[in-house]
N, C-alpha and C positions, 0 to 999 in steps of 0.2 A: 405765749407760752402758759399752759394751763396752771392755776394755781392750785396746789393741793389742798385737802382739807385741813382747817385749823387743828393743830394738836397742842393742846395745853402743856404737854410734856411735864406734867407735875411731879415733883418728887414727895409730895405731902404724905402720901398713903403707902403703905407697906404692902405693894402687890405680891402675891405669893409666888412660889416657884412654878405651881402648876396652874393653868389657865382657869380650872373650875373650881380653885378653892377659895375658901372664905378667910377675909383677914378681920373682919368685924369681930369685935369682944362684946358679947351678950352678957349683960352684966346680972340679970334675973333670971332665975329658972322656976317657975310656978308650979313645977312638977306634974304638968299635964302629960297623960300616957295615951299616945296616940295608937289604940289597940282596936279590935273589931268593933267596940261598943261607942267609939267616939262619933259624934255627928259630924262627918267630914262635910257635909253641905247640909246646914241647920235651917230646917224649913219650919221651924216652930213660931208661933205668933209672937212671942216676946223677942224672938232674936230678929224676926223680920221688922218688927217695929223699931228696935234699937238701929237695924240697918237704915230704916227710912230717915231716922233721926240724924244719922251721920251723913246721907245724901244731902239732907236740907243744910247740914254745916258745911259741906264741901261746897254747895253752890253757892251760899252766902258769905263765907269767910275763905275754905280752904283752898279753892280754886284760884281766887283773886290773890292771895298772898303767894300762893306757889308759882303762878305766873310772873309776879313781882320778883320774887326771890330767885328764880331760875331765869328770868329775862327769856321766857319761854316762848317761841314761835312755832305754829303748828301749819304744816303743808300738807295737802293733798286729801282733806276732807271730803272734796268733790268725790273722791274715789269710793266714799261710802254710799253716796246717791247714786252713782252711776252703776254701781254693782249690787245695788240692794236686792235684786232678785236672787243673786248668788248667794248672798250673805244672810237671806232671811231666815235661814234654818240652821243658824250658827256658823262659827268658824273657830278655828285656832290662830291667835295671833303671836307673833313673836318679836321680839326686840334686844338691842343691845342693853346692858344694864349697868348705868353710869352714874347713879346719884340715888340717895335715899329716898327722893321724892319722885323718882320718875316714873312709878306706877301710878302716881295720881295724874302725871301728866299724861300718861295712856288712857286713863278713864276720862280725863278732859276731852282727848282727842276723839274718843270712841263715843262719847254722849249722844244719845240717851242710852246706848247699849251698855250693859255693865258686866263686864268679863268676870270671871272667876279666874284665880291666880294660884299658881302652883307656888307652894311656899316652904322655905328651909325651915324645919321643924323647930330648931333652936329659936328662930326668930318668933315662931308663934308661942313658945314657950316664956320668951323674954318680955322685956319691958315694953315693947311695942305691939305684943301679941293680940290684945284686944282691938287695936285699930286695924291691925292687918286682917282679922277675922271679919270684922264689920264690913271691910272693903271687900269681901271674896275670896280671901285667902284660904287655900286648901293645904294644910300641913302634909307634907311627904313623911310617912313613918320611916324612920331611919335604923330602927332595930325591932320591928315587929312585923313578921311576915304576914300573919293574919289581919293585922291593921292595913298593912299595904294592900292586901287584896280586896278588904272592904273600901279603902279609899279609892282603888281603881274602878271599883263596881259602882260607887257614887258618882265619880266623874263620867263614866260612860252613860249613865243614866241622864246625868244632865246634858251630856252632848246630844244624846238620842232624841231628848226633848227639845232640841234647837237651841241650847244654850251657848255660850262663848267662853272659851278658855284660853288665858294668856300665860304664855311660858317664856322665862328668861332663859334661852337656849344656851348660853354661854356657862350657866351653872353657877354662877355667883355674881355679886356687885362688886366692881371695881369703878371707884369715882373717877370721873374726869379722864378715863382710859380711852384714846381714840380708836386705835386699831380694833376690828372685830375679831373677837376671839373665835375659837371653832366652837361648834354648835354640838350639843350631845343630842340622844336620839329621841327625847320626848316628843318633839315637834313633828317628825316623821311618824312615830309611833300612834300618837293620838289622830294625826289627819287621815293615816291610812287605815287605821282600826275601825274608825267611825265615818269614814268616809265624808271629811269636812275640807274645805279649802284652807289653805293658809294665807293669813293677812300679815306680810311682812312689814315692819316699821322699823325706822332708825333714829336714833338720836346722833347728832352731830354738834359740832361745838363752833361758837362765833367768840371773836376776841372782843371782850367787855369793854365799855367806854371808860374814861378817866374817872368817873365819878364811881362806878363799880370796882374797879381796879384798886383805886386809892383809899376810898372810905369803906366800903364794904369787903375790900380784900377778896373779891370773887375772880375765881380762877378762869371761868368761861361762863357764856350764856349758851342755853340749849335749843337747839332746833329739833323738833320731832316731823319726820316725814313719812306719810302713810304711801305704802305702794299699792300695786296692783295685785289681786287675790291670786294665788298659784293653785293649780288642781293637780290632784295626784295622776300618774300615767298609769291607766289601766292595762296597758300593754305589757307592763312589768310584772314581775312575780313580787310577793309579799316583800321579802327582805330588800329587793331591788327597788322596789316603790318607795320604802322607808329612806333608803339612802339617796334616791335621785331627789324627793322632795325636800329632804333636810340639805342637800347641797344646793339646791335652787334657792331655797329660803336664805341661806347663808349669802349667796352672791348677791340676792335681791337688796339684803340688808348692807351689805358693803356699798353697792351701787347707791342705795338711798342716802347713806353716809357720807357719798362724795369720793368715795374710792373707785377709781378705774380699774378695770380688769389687770391684776397681776400688781397692783399696789399694795394691797392689803398684804401684810406680812405673814398671815396665818393660813393655815389649810381649813377648808369647809368643816370637816368632821373631827371630831375629838377623838384622839387616840392618845391619851396620857401626855399632851403636850405641854411643854414648858414656856415659861414666858421669854419672849425675845426681847433681849437686852437693848436699849437704845445704844449703848456704847459699844 
């Protein structure tokens, strides 16, 4: 009999009513305005030097601490080698969002590639904003249409130049939440608009050992699995292409996380979906 994926079923976090909503409380607001003048992708020498320092810090300290803290295991890095030709001109990667540190895990898994990340604007204004920016975070303007247009243009130029973009397609971070929530439209939009493959990745959970459970009060250990690249279906029209690649990306993430077809409780595409209660 097949053993289903380990689900911590924690009640520690106040998961919201809708699957794309945030429950994090951002304590700081530094007042940044994400308008048409904001450097969404900062290519200045000073900023790039600070990014290099951050990279060295991650290699020497950040990644070892992250792996120890999360009990991280990475599977499927051979995919990056086997599909290097397909991925050499950039890609759109996606994963479920289950921990504050899981983007560090994604960077660790994809190294030496350094993807940019679509980031929630309040996070970039908040107490972790500098770290998010130095690790490739691009704030999504939430109240400025000209800023949003400038942001989209900057991301498009980066993808045209062969860069990588990472998207948490569920729309928000829910810690230690095992089911894969519905995906919003960003993955399909950027993949189709810039003709990039989608690289699905999935976090799944393992039951921690006695030491981690008892002494460190760890809810679960994380496994990150990298899947095969997905390509847009050129036989479909624009909207159909976006929906198709989004649906297939969600199915791939479910599969990589250990859910067999029909087991994951959520549909693939977000339509104002509410959280499904375990009760």
